[in-house]
Every structure is written in C-alpha cells, then in structure tokens.
C-alpha positions in Angstrom: -3.0 45.6 14.5 0.2 47.2 16.6 3.4 48.1 14.7 5.7 45.5 16.4 3.6 42.6 15.6 3.0 44.3 11.6 7.1 44.3 11.7 7.5 40.6 13.0 4.6 39.4 10.4 6.4 40.8 7.6 10.1 39.7 8.7 8.7 36.4 9.8 10.1 34.5 6.4 13.4 36.1 7.2 13.7 34.5 10.4 12.8 31.3 9.0 14.9 31.9 6.2 18.0 32.9 8.3 17.4 30.1 10.9 17.5 27.3 8.2 20.5 28.6 6.4 22.3 28.5 10.1 21.2 25.2 11.3 21.8 23.5 7.5 23.8 25.4 5.5 26.9 27.2 7.6 26.7 27.7 11.3 30.1 29.3 12.0 30.3 32.1 9.4 26.6 33.1 10.3 27.9 36.4 10.6 27.5 36.7 6.9 23.9 36.2 6.7 23.5 39.0 9.3 25.8 41.2 7.0 23.5 40.7 4.1 20.4 41.5 6.3 22.0 44.7 7.3 23.2 45.2 3.7 19.7 44.9 2.4 18.5 47.4 5.2 20.8 50.4 4.3 20.1 49.7 0.4 16.5 50.3 0.9 17.6 54.3 1.9 19.2 55.4 -1.6 16.9 53.5 -3.5 13.9 55.3 -1.8 15.4 58.5 -1.7 16.0 58.1 -5.6 12.6 56.7 -6.6 10.7 59.6 -4.0 12.1 62.5 -6.0 12.0 61.0 -9.6 8.4 60.1 -9.3 7.9 64.2 -9.1 8.8 64.3 -12.4 6.1 65.7 -14.9 6.7 62.4 -16.9 6.2 60.1 -14.3 3.2 61.5 -12.6 1.5 61.7 -16.5 -1.3 58.8 -16.4 -0.6 57.6 -19.9 0.6 54.0 -20.7 4.3 54.9 -21.9 5.0 57.3 -18.3 3.4 53.8 -16.4 5.6 51.6 -18.5 8.8 53.5 -18.1 8.2 54.6 -14.9 8.1 50.8 -13.9 11.1 49.7 -15.7 13.0 52.9 -14.5 12.4 53.4 -11.1 11.2 50.1 -9.9 13.5 47.9 -12.1 16.7 49.7 -13.0 16.7 52.0 -9.8 16.1 49.2 -7.1 17.9 46.5 -8.8 20.9 48.6 -9.7 21.2 49.7 -6.1 20.3 46.4 -4.5 23.6 44.9 -7.1 25.8 47.6 -6.2 25.2 46.6 -2.5 25.5 43.2 -3.1 29.0 43.9 -4.1 29.8 44.5 -0.7 28.6 41.1 0.5 32.1 39.8 1.4 33.4 36.6 -1.1 36.7 36.4 0.0 37.5 32.5 0.4 33.3 31.8 0.2 31.7 29.2 -1.5 29.1 29.7 -4.2 26.5 27.9 -1.9 27.0 30.2 0.9 26.8 33.8 -0.8 23.7 32.5 -3.1 22.1 31.8 0.2 23.7 35.4 1.3 22.0 36.9 -1.5 18.4 35.1 -0.9 18.5 36.7 2.4 19.3 40.1 1.0 16.4 39.8 -1.5 14.0 38.7 0.9 14.9 41.5 3.6 14.4 44.0 1.1 11.2 42.6 0.2 10.1 42.6 4.2 11.1 46.0 4.4 9.0 46.8 1.3 6.5 45.0 2.6 6.3 47.1 6.0 6.2 50.4 4.0 3.6 49.3 1.5 1.0 48.1 4.3 1.7 51.0 6.9 0.9 53.5 4.0 -2.1 51.2 3.2 -3.7 51.3 6.9 -2.9 54.9 6.6 -4.9 55.7 3.7 -7.6 53.3 4.4 -8.0 53.3 8.3 -11.4 53.7 8.9 -11.6 50.3 6.9 -9.1 48.1 7.2 -9.3 45.4 9.7 -6.6 43.5 11.3 -7.7 40.3 9.1 -7.2 43.0 6.0 -4.0 43.3 7.1 -2.5 39.8 7.9 -4.2 38.9 4.4 -2.5 42.0 2.3 1.0 40.8 4.2 0.9 37.8 3.2 -0.2 37.8 -0.4 2.8 40.2 -0.9 4.7 37.4 0.6 4.4 35.2 -2.2 4.4 38.1 -4.7 6.3 41.3 -4.0 8.7 39.8 -1.6 9.7 36.4 -3.7 10.2 39.0 -7.2 12.9 40.9 -4.7 14.4 37.5 -3.8 14.8 36.2 -7.4 15.5 39.5 -9.0 18.2 40.1 -6.5 19.2 36.1 -6.8 19.9 37.1 -10.7 21.8 40.0 -9.9 23.7 37.9 -7.4 24.8 35.9 -10.3 26.1 38.9 -12.2 28.4 40.1 -8.9 29.6 36.5 -8.4 30.9 36.0 -11.9 32.4 39.5 -12.2 34.5 38.8 -9.2 35.7 35.6 -10.9 36.2 37.8 -14.3 32.9 36.7 -16.2 30.5 39.5 -17.5 27.1 38.0 -16.8 25.3 41.0 -17.7 22.4 39.3 -19.0 21.1 37.9 -15.6 21.0 41.7 -14.1 19.6 43.1 -17.5 17.0 40.1 -16.8 16.5 41.3 -13.0 15.5 44.9 -14.2 13.3 43.9 -16.5 11.5 41.6 -14.9 11.0 43.7 -11.7 9.5 46.1 -13.9 7.6 43.7 -15.7 5.9 42.7 -12.6 5.5 46.0 -11.2 3.8 46.9 -14.5 1.0 44.6 -14.6 0.9 44.7 -10.5 -0.1 48.2 -11.1 -3.1 47.1 -13.2 -6.6 45.5 -11.6 -6.7 42.1 -10.7 -7.6 40.9 -14.4 -3.7 41.5 -15.4 -1.9 40.4 -12.1 -1.8 37.1 -13.9 1.5 38.3 -16.2 3.1 39.9 -12.8 3.3 36.4 -11.8 4.6 35.2 -15.0 7.3 37.5 -14.5 8.1 35.4 -11.0 8.0 32.0 -12.6 10.4 33.7 -15.8 12.6 34.7 -13.0 12.6 31.5 -11.4 13.5 29.8 -14.4 16.4 32.0 -15.4 18.0 31.5 -11.8 17.8 28.0 -12.7 19.4 28.6 -15.9 22.4 30.8 -14.3 23.0 28.7 -11.4 23.7 25.8 -13.5 25.7 27.9 -15.7 27.5 29.2 -12.7 28.1 25.7 -11.1 29.5 24.5 -14.4 31.9 27.2 -14.6 33.3 26.6 -11.5 33.9 23.1 -11.9 36.2 24.1 -15.1 38.3 26.3 -12.8 
C-alpha cells in the first residue's frame, strides 16, 4: 500500500466531516475549518518533540506499572492535551457562534488523530514490513478510526469547552482536566493486551458523556447572556 493511499485513507474522516460542515453548518466561513485543520497539523510538531525527548528519561523507560501509568497520564494526557488546548486558543472566536466554534474543534481533534494514525501505521509497517499485508494495514487504520481518532476528537472537544468559556470569562478547568485524564487512561489501557481494551473504550464513552454535559452547560450559559 503506497504512502498516498495510506494518507488518503487516514484523512478520509477529516474530508467527510469537513464536507458535512461546509454544506450543512456554515458555507461562507469555511476558511475557519481550514484554519482549524492547519493548526492541528502544526500542533502535532511540538507535542511529538516533547514526547520524543521525555520518553528517553530513565523513569519513563522503566518497565513498571507506575512508570507506564504516569507516562500515559503525563506524556499522552498532559502533554498532548495541553499543546492541543494552546493551539485551540488560536482558532478565531470573534463573531463566531458556539456551534461553529464547536465544529472547528471537532475538525481540529480529528485532524490530530488522523495525523497520528498515519505515523502509527507507518511505524507499524516499518517494524513488521515482512508480515503486514495491505488488508492488515487497512484494518489497522479502520480500528484506529473508532478508537484513537475518537479519543482525540472527544478530548479536543472537552478542552474546547475550556477555551470557549475562558473567552467568556468563565473558567471550566474541569473540562480540560477531564481531557487530560481520559486521554491518559485510554493510552494506559491500550498499552496492554486485548483483554484490557474494554477499559480504554470505556474512557471514550465517558468522554462522550462529559461532552454532552459540558455542551448543555455551555448552551445554558449562552442563553443567560
């Protein structure tokens, strides 16, 4: 499977969601969607740089329960979600409705997840180049679409609530904290075998539940303005 086909397949959800938002949410300001996608691509760089050097520390290289847990919470949870949150702050919010901003945030998270899927799949193919078939690569990509890409979308949405409310003078730190913890918990359980991945998917479901709650709170706060 060539690199172009692999990249296209990983970014297919982004293209589909972008098209949906352009046709059914806001056509005139589609450039906001493109800005969100561009910011997401850039956000991957500092996050990956920090993780690359941090993982070399002796503590994170130790094969222990504590190092694995804290590594997941700090490197995958805190680092990734903090960097993502910082770049989400750069998404224009002036004269932008919450609905449009929320769509931009979803695209942002999905783009980060898609880019990560490309890197992960390429590393997997390089490591197991003699055994991984085309079907296996495609299966891996679709598995990540319903797992890793979803956690990136949902956690980006949670931190997005923090960013939106911060601009309104409200401090929804709990939304950002949930994003950090749930992302870390997801990665922690995904690092084990298939028997523990149920707990990783439980983190995805819990993130969705929290999104619903924060969405309702944000809409209610908007009505009282």
